[in-house]
Structure formats: C-alpha cells, structure tokens
MILUM-806351 format. One line per field, with one value per residue: residue in one letter; x negated, y, z negated of N, C-alpha, C, O in turn. Coordinates in Angstrom, 3 decimals, always signed. Example, Ala and Ser with C-alpha at 12.3 -4.5 7.8 and 13.67 -1.06 7.14 Angstrom:
2
residu (A:S)
n_px (-13.190:-12.850)
n_py (-5.690:-2.250)
n_pz (-7.800:-7.080)
ca_px (-12.300:-13.670)
ca_py (-4.500:-1.060)
ca_pz (-7.800:-7.140)
c_px (-13.200:-12.900)
c_py (-3.300:+0.030)
c_pz (-7.800:-7.870)
o_px (-14.236:-13.409)
o_py (-3.319:+1.138)
o_pz (-8.465:-8.039)
***
This chain:
165
residu (M:I:L:L:T:V:G:T:Q:F:P:F:D:R:L:V:R:A:V:D:D:L:A:G:Q:G:V:I:N:E:Q:V:F:A:Q:I:G:T:T:S:Y:R:P:R:N:F:T:S:V:P:S:L:E:K:E:T:L:D:K:Y:F:K:E:A:A:M:I:I:S:H:A:G:M:G:T:I:S:T:A:M:Q:Y:D:K:A:L:L:V:M:P:R:L:K:K:Y:G:E:V:V:N:D:H:Q:V:A:I:A:R:R:F:E:K:L:G:Y:L:L:A:A:Y:Q:V:E:E:L:P:E:K:I:R:L:L:R:T:F:V:P:R:K:R:R:A:Q:P:E:L:V:A:E:R:I:T:K:F:L:K:E:L:T:T:E:D:K:K:G)
n_px (-0.785:-0.448:-1.008:+0.294:-0.248:+0.412:+0.257:+2.058:+2.398:+2.453:+4.032:+2.838:+3.319:+2.126:+0.157:+1.927:+3.722:+1.934:+0.998:+3.456:+4.142:+1.910:+2.458:+4.962:+3.968:+2.594:-0.110:-0.722:-0.004:+0.367:+2.327:+3.676:+3.795:+5.030:+4.334:+5.555:+5.990:+7.967:+9.846:+11.472:+11.093:+11.645:+10.157:+10.423:+9.401:+8.514:+8.902:+9.586:+9.019:+9.640:+8.156:+6.420:+6.274:+3.325:+2.400:+3.790:+2.784:+0.219:+0.434:+1.062:-1.381:-3.002:-1.991:-2.278:-3.922:-5.418:-5.760:-4.334:-4.634:-4.348:-7.062:-7.279:-8.652:-7.597:-6.395:-8.672:-10.249:-8.710:-8.587:-11.207:-11.726:-10.197:-11.492:-10.725:-10.421:-10.433:-9.024:-9.060:-7.397:-8.233:-6.115:-5.305:-6.013:-5.298:-2.832:-1.147:-1.041:-2.593:-4.332:-6.792:-9.720:-10.842:-10.563:-11.716:-14.488:-14.541:-13.938:-16.074:-18.190:-17.690:-17.431:-19.995:-21.393:-20.425:-18.074:-15.665:-13.635:-13.199:-10.801:-10.663:-8.934:-5.826:-6.040:-8.093:-7.331:-6.278:-8.737:-10.141:-8.343:-8.645:-11.300:-11.112:-9.929:-11.997:-13.665:-15.902:-16.086:-18.587:-19.731:-18.680:-20.650:-20.995:-22.670:-23.402:-25.822:-26.911:-24.808:-24.787:-27.337:-27.155:-25.161:-26.366:-28.593:-27.106:-25.878:-28.250:-29.092:-27.091:-27.530:-29.954:-29.374:-27.497:-29.241:-30.926:-29.016)
n_py (-1.213:+2.274:+5.177:+8.293:+11.537:+14.866:+16.588:+18.958:+21.757:+23.130:+22.706:+20.459:+20.052:+19.666:+17.756:+15.645:+15.396:+14.486:+12.063:+10.718:+10.715:+9.189:+6.658:+6.133:+5.736:+3.391:+3.494:+3.579:+0.819:-0.076:-0.418:+2.791:+4.924:+8.000:+10.941:+14.103:+16.724:+19.791:+20.352:+20.842:+19.017:+15.545:+12.586:+10.035:+7.581:+6.326:+5.930:+8.506:+10.883:+13.908:+14.453:+12.905:+11.469:+11.642:+9.033:+7.243:+8.021:+7.353:+4.559:+4.014:+4.824:+2.817:+0.531:+1.073:+0.326:+2.222:+5.723:+8.746:+12.145:+15.742:+18.008:+18.174:+18.699:+17.188:+14.850:+13.814:+13.339:+11.354:+9.207:+8.604:+7.788:+5.334:+3.912:+4.141:+3.884:+6.991:+9.379:+12.643:+15.556:+18.940:+21.640:+24.497:+28.073:+29.518:+28.332:+29.152:+27.322:+27.476:+29.911:+30.587:+29.080:+26.927:+24.206:+23.055:+23.359:+21.814:+19.343:+18.881:+18.741:+16.566:+14.619:+14.577:+13.499:+10.904:+10.040:+10.105:+10.201:+12.709:+14.518:+17.144:+18.230:+17.545:+15.945:+14.385:+12.383:+9.768:+8.159:+8.561:+7.229:+4.611:+4.210:+4.375:+2.077:+0.140:+1.641:+2.077:+3.634:+5.700:+4.817:+6.503:+8.080:+8.764:+11.498:+12.519:+13.696:+15.380:+17.241:+18.389:+19.650:+21.496:+23.217:+24.012:+25.424:+27.532:+28.904:+29.692:+31.527:+33.449:+34.186:+35.390:+37.523:+39.101:+40.024:+41.751:+43.561)
n_pz (-0.097:+0.738:-0.967:-0.622:-1.600:-2.571:-4.550:-6.673:-6.704:-4.324:-1.071:+1.440:+4.167:+6.648:+6.365:+5.442:+7.493:+9.475:+8.599:+8.541:+11.216:+12.218:+11.015:+12.290:+14.813:+14.571:+13.934:+11.373:+9.582:+7.228:+4.074:+2.993:+0.370:-1.005:-2.639:-2.272:-3.069:-3.440:-0.782:+2.421:+4.435:+5.307:+5.292:+7.879:+8.050:+5.829:+2.196:+0.051:-2.738:-4.540:-6.896:-9.516:-12.794:-14.818:-15.822:-14.209:-11.658:-12.038:-12.253:-9.553:-8.330:-9.316:-8.170:-5.428:-2.508:-0.917:-0.853:+0.284:+0.536:-0.426:-1.009:-3.727:-7.142:-9.205:-8.053:-6.752:-8.898:-10.367:-8.295:-8.349:-10.917:-10.833:-8.938:-6.191:-2.609:-0.939:+1.122:+1.990:+3.050:+3.345:+2.160:+3.986:+4.210:+6.583:+7.355:+5.431:+3.151:+0.969:-1.119:-0.630:+1.005:-0.753:-0.980:+1.156:+0.599:-1.731:-0.572:+1.284:-0.433:-2.210:-0.224:+0.971:-1.109:-1.203:-2.360:-1.144:+1.849:+4.405:+6.382:+8.381:+10.130:+11.713:+13.851:+13.366:+11.596:+12.602:+13.100:+10.660:+8.907:+9.863:+9.197:+6.366:+5.607:+5.263:+3.621:+0.938:-2.053:-3.570:-6.751:-9.683:-12.089:-15.328:-16.756:-19.514:-20.698:-18.794:-18.547:-21.044:-21.199:-19.077:-20.264:-22.567:-21.451:-20.167:-22.387:-23.608:-21.741:-21.998:-24.522:-24.256:-22.549:-24.103:-26.055:-24.476:-23.714)
ca_px (-0.029:-1.091:-0.292:+0.064:+0.050:+0.013:+0.385:+3.360:+2.410:+2.942:+4.279:+1.827:+3.997:+1.136:-0.442:+3.015:+4.157:+0.936:+1.075:+4.768:+4.035:+0.963:+3.190:+5.853:+3.359:+1.870:-1.357:-0.612:+0.904:+0.471:+3.399:+3.320:+4.716:+4.459:+4.684:+5.392:+6.259:+9.304:+9.910:+12.644:+10.725:+11.846:+9.519:+11.318:+8.670:+8.215:+9.660:+8.955:+9.688:+9.100:+7.197:+6.361:+5.643:+1.919:+2.164:+4.212:+1.856:-1.100:+0.800:+0.910:-2.780:-3.712:-1.565:-2.575:-5.284:-5.911:-5.085:-4.400:-4.223:-4.979:-8.350:-7.264:-9.505:-6.939:-6.284:-10.043:-10.744:-7.940:-9.044:-12.653:-11.429:-9.705:-12.440:-10.003:-10.763:-9.589:-9.120:-8.616:-7.399:-7.951:-5.123:-5.952:-5.381:-4.623:-1.529:-0.436:-1.040:-3.255:-4.672:-8.225:-10.112:-11.604:-10.329:-12.643:-15.806:-14.505:-13.920:-17.348:-19.139:-17.454:-17.698:-21.490:-21.840:-20.051:-16.998:-14.438:-13.696:-12.355:-10.360:-10.427:-7.905:-4.848:-6.445:-9.197:-6.692:-6.382:-10.134:-10.528:-7.636:-9.381:-12.614:-10.571:-9.574:-13.194:-14.397:-16.181:-16.485:-19.567:-19.217:-18.909:-21.472:-20.910:-23.925:-23.227:-26.941:-27.023:-23.831:-25.294:-28.488:-26.684:-24.420:-27.527:-29.262:-26.203:-25.830:-29.459:-29.115:-26.097:-28.086:-30.972:-28.627:-27.023:-30.395:-31.306:-27.929)
ca_py (+0.001:+3.570:+6.316:+9.712:+12.470:+16.137:+17.529:+19.456:+23.254:+23.765:+21.678:+20.341:+19.437:+19.423:+16.371:+14.632:+15.008:+13.802:+10.703:+10.181:+10.411:+8.010:+5.527:+5.777:+5.242:+2.139:+3.676:+3.114:-0.287:-0.479:+0.387:+4.020:+5.580:+9.366:+12.178:+15.147:+18.084:+20.336:+20.601:+20.354:+17.898:+14.385:+11.563:+9.012:+6.231:+5.794:+6.301:+9.651:+11.589:+15.236:+14.411:+11.778:+11.558:+11.234:+7.626:+6.642:+8.266:+6.456:+3.134:+4.058:+4.865:+1.595:-0.457:+1.429:-0.075:+3.385:+7.014:+9.893:+13.332:+17.015:+17.923:+18.719:+18.031:+16.147:+13.682:+13.274:+12.671:+10.096:+8.295:+8.125:+6.960:+3.994:+3.424:+3.918:+4.584:+8.303:+10.283:+13.939:+16.643:+20.160:+22.564:+25.710:+29.422:+29.939:+27.728:+29.418:+26.322:+27.921:+31.399:+30.560:+27.678:+26.376:+22.787:+22.706:+23.210:+20.527:+18.065:+18.773:+18.327:+15.113:+13.704:+14.460:+12.675:+9.562:+9.673:+10.140:+10.674:+13.939:+14.922:+18.648:+18.618:+16.456:+15.124:+13.518:+11.437:+8.346:+7.645:+8.514:+6.191:+3.452:+4.032:+4.205:+0.660:-0.478:+2.510:+1.726:+4.942:+5.554:+4.787:+7.793:+7.675:+9.850:+12.091:+13.575:+14.466:+16.491:+18.320:+18.982:+20.355:+22.790:+24.051:+24.568:+26.487:+28.565:+29.483:+30.411:+32.654:+34.345:+34.912:+36.395:+38.749:+39.848:+40.721:+42.731:+44.638)
ca_pz (+0.032:+0.754:-1.734:-0.108:-2.614:-2.102:-5.729:-6.794:-6.643:-2.893:-0.124:+2.376:+5.182:+7.652:+6.159:+5.363:+8.926:+10.421:+8.143:+8.934:+12.755:+12.470:+10.550:+13.330:+15.889:+14.254:+13.515:+9.957:+9.574:+5.713:+3.482:+2.438:-0.727:-0.970:-3.603:-1.393:-3.539:-3.089:+0.605:+3.209:+5.267:+4.912:+6.059:+8.427:+8.228:+4.428:+0.953:-0.687:-3.824:-4.672:-7.998:-10.362:-14.103:-14.833:-16.112:-13.057:-10.639:-12.396:-11.830:-8.034:-8.175:-9.698:-7.223:-4.140:-1.889:-0.360:-1.169:+1.176:-0.260:-0.402:-1.725:-5.166:-8.042:-10.043:-7.305:-6.525:-10.276:-10.569:-7.394:-8.743:-12.192:-10.526:-7.848:-4.989:-1.359:-0.806:+2.229:+1.830:+4.003:+2.548:+2.483:+4.705:+4.131:+7.799:+7.565:+4.326:+2.326:-0.292:-1.107:-0.054:+1.465:-1.686:-0.836:+2.170:-0.056:-2.496:+0.271:+1.875:-1.370:-2.532:+0.904:+1.011:-2.190:-0.838:-3.168:-0.464:+3.235:+4.647:+7.712:+8.327:+11.121:+11.916:+14.949:+12.807:+10.734:+12.958:+12.981:+9.258:+8.256:+10.255:+8.318:+5.078:+5.331:+4.694:+2.762:-0.430:-2.683:-4.472:-8.141:-10.510:-13.312:-16.419:-17.206:-20.478:-21.141:-17.939:-18.868:-22.378:-20.728:-18.325:-21.204:-23.381:-20.561:-20.045:-23.671:-23.926:-20.829:-22.547:-25.669:-23.850:-21.916:-25.233:-26.713:-23.626:-23.560)
c_px (-0.854:-0.378:-0.631:+0.589:-0.520:+0.073:+1.731:+3.548:+2.908:+3.275:+2.989:+2.404:+3.092:+0.516:+0.748:+3.507:+3.260:+0.852:+2.399:+4.656:+3.105:+1.769:+4.196:+5.338:+2.557:+0.504:-1.690:+0.446:+1.105:+1.785:+2.900:+4.261:+4.097:+5.150:+4.369:+5.767:+7.705:+9.146:+11.222:+12.394:+10.949:+11.169:+10.587:+10.737:+8.257:+9.000:+8.894:+9.781:+8.988:+7.963:+7.458:+5.844:+4.275:+1.770:+2.716:+3.350:+0.445:-0.832:+0.634:-0.619:-3.425:-3.188:-1.972:-3.882:-5.965:-5.031:-5.336:-3.890:-4.744:-6.255:-8.311:-8.117:-8.802:-6.761:-7.671:-10.445:-10.036:-8.385:-10.443:-12.551:-10.940:-10.484:-11.686:-10.522:-9.805:-10.077:-8.346:-8.462:-7.117:-6.739:-5.853:-5.224:-4.687:-3.268:-0.659:-0.344:-1.731:-3.849:-6.079:-8.661:-11.065:-11.529:-11.437:-14.002:-15.797:-14.550:-15.353:-18.293:-18.941:-17.701:-19.178:-22.021:-21.434:-18.703:-15.579:-14.631:-12.779:-11.931:-10.056:-9.359:-7.024:-5.400:-7.521:-8.529:-6.726:-7.691:-10.410:-9.749:-8.203:-10.616:-12.081:-10.387:-10.832:-14.121:-14.708:-16.724:-17.701:-19.134:-19.583:-19.582:-21.443:-22.471:-23.830:-24.547:-27.072:-26.099:-24.328:-26.496:-28.034:-25.868:-25.380:-28.198:-28.362:-26.032:-27.132:-29.638:-28.225:-26.825:-29.184:-30.452:-28.144:-28.172:-30.979:-30.420:-27.828)
c_py (+1.259:+4.525:+7.521:+10.638:+13.794:+17.149:+18.072:+20.992:+23.724:+22.518:+21.503:+19.421:+19.009:+18.033:+15.272:+14.277:+14.219:+12.309:+9.968:+9.783:+9.280:+6.548:+5.223:+5.324:+3.978:+2.277:+3.319:+2.100:-0.756:+0.194:+1.642:+4.401:+7.007:+10.260:+13.439:+16.578:+18.566:+20.907:+20.306:+19.277:+16.593:+13.265:+10.583:+7.645:+5.611:+6.428:+7.405:+10.192:+12.899:+15.149:+13.218:+12.083:+11.059:+9.713:+6.848:+6.802:+7.513:+5.152:+3.052:+4.114:+3.571:+0.418:-0.221:+0.807:+1.204:+4.653:+7.979:+11.082:+14.719:+16.965:+18.590:+17.927:+16.979:+14.863:+12.987:+12.568:+11.401:+9.037:+7.659:+7.329:+5.531:+3.335:+3.102:+4.574:+5.793:+8.873:+11.598:+14.717:+17.931:+21.010:+23.841:+27.037:+29.917:+29.413:+28.233:+28.361:+26.503:+29.424:+31.553:+29.115:+26.929:+24.770:+22.381:+22.441:+21.991:+19.252:+17.899:+18.237:+16.941:+14.052:+13.446:+13.434:+11.254:+9.169:+9.583:+10.338:+11.818:+14.055:+16.402:+19.152:+17.498:+15.528:+14.117:+12.259:+10.019:+7.605:+7.510:+7.462:+4.726:+3.250:+3.863:+2.874:-0.267:+0.414:+1.996:+3.030:+4.694:+5.706:+6.060:+7.343:+9.024:+10.226:+13.056:+14.266:+15.610:+17.628:+19.082:+20.038:+21.658:+23.608:+24.848:+25.693:+27.733:+29.497:+30.221:+31.646:+33.768:+35.092:+35.763:+37.586:+39.620:+40.636:+41.916:+43.970:+45.456)
c_pz (-0.003:-0.073:-1.029:-1.218:-2.278:-3.288:-5.727:-6.796:-5.406:-2.054:+0.810:+3.619:+6.445:+7.605:+6.046:+6.719:+9.727:+9.900:+8.727:+10.478:+13.029:+11.948:+11.670:+14.535:+15.773:+13.961:+12.086:+9.881:+8.026:+5.083:+2.799:+1.405:-0.946:-2.126:-2.724:-1.770:-3.088:-1.647:+1.355:+4.084:+4.640:+5.785:+6.633:+8.289:+6.889:+3.278:+0.359:-1.730:-3.913:-5.767:-8.767:-11.787:-14.074:-14.893:-14.815:-11.818:-10.808:-11.928:-10.355:-7.652:-8.311:-8.696:-5.699:-3.631:-1.404:-0.859:-0.189:+0.421:+0.212:-1.072:-3.029:-6.189:-8.913:-9.388:-7.079:-7.760:-10.583:-9.608:-7.875:-10.034:-11.824:-9.439:-6.551:-3.742:-1.200:+0.393:+1.960:+2.990:+3.402:+3.103:+3.094:+4.548:+5.378:+7.973:+6.360:+3.195:+0.904:-0.130:-0.541:+0.270:+0.526:-1.519:+0.207:+1.472:-1.010:-1.676:+0.849:+0.775:-1.888:-1.316:+1.119:+0.048:-2.156:-1.734:-2.412:+1.126:+3.522:+6.191:+7.575:+9.271:+11.244:+12.795:+14.476:+11.989:+11.285:+12.756:+11.512:+8.607:+8.654:+9.371:+6.875:+4.599:+4.889:+3.897:+1.367:-1.150:-3.406:-6.005:-8.927:-11.671:-14.178:-16.752:-18.300:-21.054:-20.114:-18.114:-20.116:-21.990:-20.000:-19.309:-22.111:-22.690:-20.370:-21.243:-23.924:-22.915:-21.389:-23.718:-25.302:-23.220:-23.089:-25.881:-25.915:-23.622:-24.784)
o_px (-1.865:+0.829:-1.818:+1.720:-1.648:-0.037:+2.532:+4.674:+3.725:+2.815:+2.172:+1.984:+3.408:+0.382:+0.574:+3.693:+3.663:+0.653:+2.387:+5.030:+3.366:+1.602:+4.289:+6.009:+1.920:-0.137:-2.765:+1.628:+1.876:+2.237:+1.873:+5.466:+2.883:+6.347:+3.220:+5.847:+8.481:+8.377:+12.015:+13.334:+10.511:+11.601:+11.573:+11.449:+7.718:+9.703:+7.683:+11.006:+7.864:+6.900:+8.518:+4.986:+4.016:+1.055:+2.090:+3.193:-0.277:-1.678:+0.082:-1.026:-4.308:-3.918:-1.998:-4.869:-7.191:-3.848:-6.487:-2.855:-5.511:-6.565:-9.141:-8.273:-9.414:-6.938:-7.804:-10.901:-10.666:-8.574:-10.725:-13.224:-11.302:-10.125:-11.886:-11.014:-8.585:-11.265:-7.136:-9.279:-5.993:-6.442:-6.961:-4.009:-3.671:-2.521:+0.485:+0.471:-1.474:-3.797:-6.440:-8.051:-12.032:-12.474:-12.028:-14.613:-16.774:-15.131:-15.806:-19.113:-19.906:-18.088:-19.602:-22.925:-21.951:-18.344:-14.566:-15.741:-11.691:-12.689:-9.267:-8.938:-7.470:-5.269:-7.792:-9.191:-7.147:-7.682:-10.876:-10.327:-8.202:-10.865:-12.749:-10.616:-10.657:-15.226:-13.803:-17.824:-17.911:-18.340:-20.689:-19.202:-21.804:-23.332:-24.110:-24.451:-27.329:-26.441:-24.263:-26.522:-28.502:-25.928:-25.260:-28.365:-28.852:-26.042:-27.081:-30.266:-28.581:-26.770:-29.396:-31.068:-28.382:-28.018:-31.442:-30.841:-27.008)
o_py (+1.314:+4.686:+7.783:+10.508:+13.941:+18.360:+17.710:+21.485:+24.644:+21.415:+22.421:+18.305:+18.049:+17.300:+14.139:+13.115:+13.394:+11.403:+8.861:+8.689:+8.468:+5.484:+4.042:+4.627:+3.534:+1.253:+2.845:+2.386:-1.655:+1.239:+1.628:+4.207:+7.186:+10.219:+13.798:+17.482:+17.837:+21.839:+19.511:+18.603:+16.423:+13.046:+10.318:+6.646:+4.505:+7.418:+7.298:+10.066:+13.036:+15.734:+12.594:+12.956:+10.094:+9.153:+5.868:+5.872:+7.162:+4.559:+2.054:+3.456:+3.219:-0.544:-1.133:+0.805:+1.210:+4.583:+8.108:+11.034:+14.796:+15.948:+19.421:+16.708:+15.982:+13.825:+11.769:+11.424:+10.437:+7.922:+6.463:+6.313:+4.593:+2.226:+2.075:+5.701:+5.666:+8.900:+11.601:+14.622:+18.169:+21.051:+24.155:+27.130:+30.610:+30.026:+27.789:+28.580:+25.818:+30.010:+32.612:+28.126:+26.339:+24.107:+21.319:+21.403:+21.252:+18.240:+16.755:+17.361:+16.186:+12.893:+12.325:+12.647:+10.435:+7.992:+9.105:+10.616:+11.904:+13.703:+16.819:+20.308:+16.416:+14.328:+13.123:+11.242:+9.112:+6.479:+6.451:+6.760:+3.801:+2.149:+3.102:+2.521:-1.294:+0.011:+1.515:+3.451:+3.569:+6.557:+6.588:+6.330:+10.126:+9.374:+14.243:+15.255:+16.740:+18.791:+20.310:+21.163:+22.754:+24.822:+26.046:+26.781:+28.862:+30.720:+31.338:+32.647:+34.940:+36.310:+36.795:+38.644:+40.827:+41.814:+42.909:+45.125:+46.372)
o_pz (-0.703:+0.108:-0.835:-1.687:-1.809:-3.095:-4.865:-6.878:-5.369:-2.350:+0.879:+3.928:+7.147:+8.584:+6.496:+7.084:+10.548:+10.709:+9.266:+10.901:+13.917:+12.544:+12.006:+15.297:+16.729:+13.726:+11.718:+10.069:+7.690:+5.552:+2.120:+1.563:-1.051:-2.410:-2.465:-0.939:-2.470:-1.408:+0.849:+4.506:+3.502:+6.917:+5.946:+8.390:+6.842:+3.486:+0.166:-1.739:-3.429:-5.557:-8.714:-11.911:-13.355:-14.061:-14.414:-11.027:-9.875:-11.259:-9.892:-6.694:-7.529:-8.456:-4.874:-4.367:-1.515:-1.190:+0.228:-0.243:+1.172:-1.691:-3.397:-6.111:-9.295:-10.027:-7.198:-7.755:-11.020:-10.092:-7.799:-10.205:-12.535:-9.046:-5.904:-3.792:-1.303:+0.713:+1.736:+3.907:+2.960:+4.297:+2.660:+4.722:+5.319:+8.736:+6.254:+2.298:-0.086:+0.951:-0.028:-0.138:+1.009:-1.948:+0.015:+1.724:-1.132:-2.068:+0.883:+1.050:-2.009:-1.467:+1.400:+0.328:-2.916:-1.760:-2.922:+1.580:+2.952:+7.094:+6.726:+9.227:+10.866:+12.554:+15.150:+11.777:+10.567:+12.258:+11.092:+7.777:+7.842:+8.880:+6.176:+3.442:+4.234:+3.536:+0.685:-0.792:-3.859:-6.404:-8.808:-12.257:-13.764:-16.968:-18.137:-21.780:-20.530:-17.899:-20.166:-22.490:-20.307:-19.120:-22.369:-23.241:-20.414:-21.108:-24.438:-23.259:-21.262:-23.888:-25.938:-23.346:-23.050:-26.204:-26.478:-23.552:-24.848)
***
C-alpha cells in the first residue's frame, strides 16, 4: 500500500491530482490511501480523507510499503522513524502552495543525504515512483553528542557577543 499524505495546513491538489492520474493510468498499480487536507478535489482512483488523528496516521505509516508526500519536516521525520521509502514533491510558491520555497531546500538536502527521493515537477513522478519501489533509505542515526556540541558552541558565541555589547 502507498500512503499519500500532504499535511493539513494547505491543500496540495497538484500532487494529489498527479497521483490520482497515475493511478488511473496504471502507472501506480498499488493500493493508495491518501490524507489530502481540506480541498474540493476528490480523487477518483483511491480512497482519501481530509485528515487523520496522529495515532491513525502513524498506523498507516507503519502499514505502508511506500510514502508519497509534500516535503514537510513532520512527514519526513515520521518516514525516517519507520524506515519507510519516501518520495517527496515540494510545494512551490509559484503555484500558491506555500509562502516561500523552503520545501525545495529541505527536499534537496534530505535527498542528497540519501533519506528520500524527490520529484520537483509532476513530470518526474512516474520515474521517481518506479525508483521508489526499490529505494532503501539511508538509516537515520541519532547524534546527541554532535547536537550538544553545536548548542554549546552557539551558547559560547552568545556569551562572547554579550560581553562585547
């Protein structure tokens, strides 16, 4: 099963329509279940709901073989937590899907690190979905020492600036 999730803050009809079309054309032959946010668009080729409670969404994450999503950090973190193959398509400002293109930067960074696949245009989705079927994401490793080191460095810089000011 493929879980398609776009978050609940804004609709992401461009991605939902594209996945619906690909399912209708047989490019996606797996069962799809989708969380699509508040929108007037209703997919014809798979079951969808506007939103899910967190524990229900987590259940779908666990059951899904693959995830297709916007490039939101919550979805990326959850997919990494469950070691799921994830394909993201960033929301874009030019389509009024977000106020800036921060999701492009997020997608590029996590793709470069091997945690996910990314499609930046609808036309890339068929090939990326084909790759998603065999994609094995890089395992996430917690690095608490590195986090502590960065926080310490930041706090020292603040202290130094306060003494100068």
